[in-house]
C-alpha positions as CSV (number, residue, x, y, z in Angstrom):
1,M,0.0,0.0,0.0
2,I,1.3,3.4,-0.8
3,K,1.9,5.6,2.2
4,L,0.3,9.0,1.5
5,F,1.5,11.8,3.7
6,S,-1.1,14.3,5.0
7,L,-0.9,18.1,4.6
8,K,-1.6,18.5,8.3
9,Q,1.2,16.3,9.3
10,Q,3.7,18.2,7.2
11,K,2.5,21.5,8.6
12,K,2.9,20.1,12.1
13,D,6.4,18.8,11.3
14,G,7.3,22.2,10.0
15,T,8.0,21.1,6.4
16,D,6.8,22.9,3.4
17,V,4.0,20.9,1.6
18,G,5.5,21.6,-1.8
19,E,9.2,20.7,-1.0
20,K,10.7,17.3,-0.5
21,S,14.3,18.2,0.1
22,G,16.4,21.4,-0.3
23,S,16.8,21.7,-4.0
24,Q,13.5,20.3,-5.2
25,K,10.9,22.7,-6.5
26,K,7.6,23.7,-4.8
27,A,4.5,21.6,-5.6
28,S,2.0,22.9,-8.2
29,A,-1.6,23.8,-7.5
30,A,-2.6,20.5,-9.1
31,Q,-0.3,18.5,-6.9
32,L,-1.6,20.2,-3.8
33,R,-5.2,19.8,-4.8
34,I,-4.8,16.1,-5.7
35,Q,-2.9,15.4,-2.4
36,K,-5.8,17.0,-0.5
37,D,-8.4,14.9,-2.5
38,I,-6.5,11.7,-2.0
39,N,-6.1,12.3,1.8
40,E,-9.9,12.8,2.0
41,L,-10.7,9.8,-0.3
42,N,-13.3,7.5,1.2
43,L,-13.7,4.6,-1.3
44,P,-16.6,2.2,-1.3
45,K,-15.7,-1.5,-1.1
46,T,-16.2,-1.9,-4.8
47,C,-13.5,0.7,-5.7
48,Q,-9.7,0.6,-5.5
49,V,-7.2,3.3,-6.5
50,D,-3.8,2.3,-7.8
51,F,-0.8,4.6,-8.2
52,P,1.6,3.0,-10.7
53,D,4.3,5.6,-9.7
54,P,3.9,6.4,-6.0
55,D,5.8,9.7,-6.6
56,D,3.3,10.8,-9.3
57,L,0.0,11.4,-7.6
58,L,-1.3,13.2,-10.7
59,N,-1.6,9.9,-12.6
60,F,-3.5,7.0,-11.2
61,K,-6.0,4.3,-11.9
62,L,-9.4,3.6,-10.5
63,N,-10.8,0.1,-10.5
64,I,-14.5,-0.3,-10.1
65,C,-15.9,-3.8,-9.6
66,P,-19.7,-3.5,-9.2
67,D,-21.3,-6.0,-6.9
68,E,-24.9,-5.3,-8.1
69,G,-26.8,-4.1,-11.1
70,F,-26.2,-4.8,-14.8
71,Y,-22.5,-4.6,-14.5
72,R,-22.0,-6.8,-11.4
73,G,-19.0,-9.1,-11.8
74,G,-17.1,-6.8,-14.1
75,R,-13.9,-5.0,-13.5
76,F,-13.6,-1.5,-15.1
77,V,-10.4,0.5,-15.0
78,F,-10.2,4.2,-15.4
79,S,-7.0,6.3,-15.9
80,F,-6.9,9.7,-14.2
81,K,-4.6,12.4,-15.3
82,V,-4.7,15.6,-13.3
83,K,-4.0,18.7,-15.4
84,V,-4.1,22.4,-14.8
85,I,-6.3,24.5,-17.1
86,L,-6.6,27.9,-15.6
87,M,-7.5,26.1,-12.4
88,T,-7.0,22.5,-11.3
89,H,-9.0,20.2,-13.5
90,L,-9.2,16.4,-13.5
91,K,-9.5,14.7,-16.8
92,L,-10.7,11.2,-17.2
93,N,-9.7,8.8,-20.0
94,V,-12.5,6.3,-20.3
95,K,-12.8,3.5,-22.8
96,Q,-16.2,1.9,-22.0
97,W,-19.0,3.4,-24.1
98,F,-21.6,3.3,-21.3
99,I,-19.5,5.3,-18.9
100,I,-18.5,8.3,-20.9
101,Q,-21.9,9.8,-20.4
102,I,-20.6,11.1,-17.0
103,L,-23.0,13.7,-15.8
104,I,-20.4,15.2,-13.5
105,W,-18.4,16.6,-16.4
106,K,-20.3,16.8,-19.7
107,E,-17.8,19.4,-20.8
108,I,-14.8,21.1,-19.3
109,E,-16.8,24.2,-18.6
110,D,-19.1,22.2,-16.3
111,W,-16.2,21.4,-13.9
112,K,-16.3,23.1,-10.6
113,P,-13.6,23.2,-7.9
114,V,-16.1,21.7,-5.4
115,L,-15.9,18.4,-7.3
116,T,-13.4,16.1,-5.7
117,V,-11.9,12.7,-6.7
118,N,-14.3,11.2,-4.1
119,S,-17.3,12.7,-5.9
120,I,-16.1,11.5,-9.2
121,V,-15.6,8.0,-7.9
122,Y,-19.1,7.9,-6.5
123,G,-20.5,9.4,-9.7
124,L,-18.8,6.7,-11.8
125,Q,-20.0,4.0,-9.4
126,Y,-23.5,5.3,-9.6
127,L,-23.5,5.1,-13.4
128,F,-22.8,1.4,-13.1
129,L,-25.8,1.0,-10.7
130,E,-28.2,3.3,-12.6
131,P,-27.2,3.9,-16.2
132,N,-28.8,7.1,-17.5
133,P,-30.5,6.6,-20.9
134,E,-31.6,10.3,-20.9
135,D,-28.1,11.6,-21.7
136,P,-26.2,8.9,-23.5
137,L,-23.1,8.8,-25.6
138,N,-24.4,5.6,-27.2
139,K,-27.9,6.5,-28.3
140,E,-28.6,2.9,-29.6
141,A,-27.8,1.4,-26.2
142,A,-29.9,4.0,-24.5
143,E,-32.8,3.2,-26.7
144,V,-32.5,-0.5,-25.9
145,L,-32.3,0.3,-22.2
146,Q,-35.5,2.4,-22.4
147,N,-37.5,-0.1,-24.6
148,N,-36.2,-3.5,-23.6
149,R,-34.3,-3.8,-20.3
150,R,-33.9,-7.6,-20.7
151,L,-32.2,-7.2,-24.1
152,F,-30.0,-4.4,-22.6
153,E,-29.0,-6.7,-19.7
154,Q,-28.2,-9.5,-22.2
155,N,-26.1,-7.1,-24.2
156,V,-24.2,-5.9,-21.1
157,T,-23.5,-9.5,-20.1
158,K,-22.3,-10.4,-23.6
159,S,-20.1,-7.3,-23.8
160,M,-18.5,-8.0,-20.4
161,R,-17.5,-11.5,-21.7
162,G,-15.7,-9.8,-24.6
163,G,-16.7,-9.7,-28.3
164,Y,-19.0,-7.8,-30.5
165,I,-22.4,-6.2,-29.9
166,G,-23.4,-5.2,-33.4
167,S,-20.3,-3.7,-34.9
168,V,-18.7,-2.6,-31.6
169,Y,-16.0,-4.7,-30.0
170,F,-15.7,-4.9,-26.2
171,D,-12.7,-6.3,-24.3
172,R,-13.4,-8.9,-21.7
173,C,-13.9,-7.2,-18.3
174,L,-15.2,-10.0,-16.0
175,K,-13.0,-10.5,-13.0
């Protein structure tokens, strides 16, 4: 497990949050914000965060393994890259078609500083439990969900096993 230091502990110890040792530069706004968000992270049991490089908190992976709903039994991996665009802004790289409809950030302009990594994790998890056919990226899938939930569930199960649904290929994501 990665040991994450807390901002409070550093302040108590008298070290500067942005400095590691004498010659290293001060932390950016993005680094400070992501450190705060990670310290406050409260993951549900179906989610796990992985930091491939423990020294780079601006790039990490989120694994979601739903234990109920259409997507139960699946393992979905999201890559997070924290960038600064006028203000700290988290950008998500998402490969699964049914998740890109994230209501939290339809466009960059919709992002607000009150959104934390924690709120994004819970937002993603909620989309697995309650897919939203009202605001889809994949209009055909949304139509199937609205008109034939049984067929939608069969399509989800088939896609999680890997293979084609119509002309779209899905990687296996069952754990």
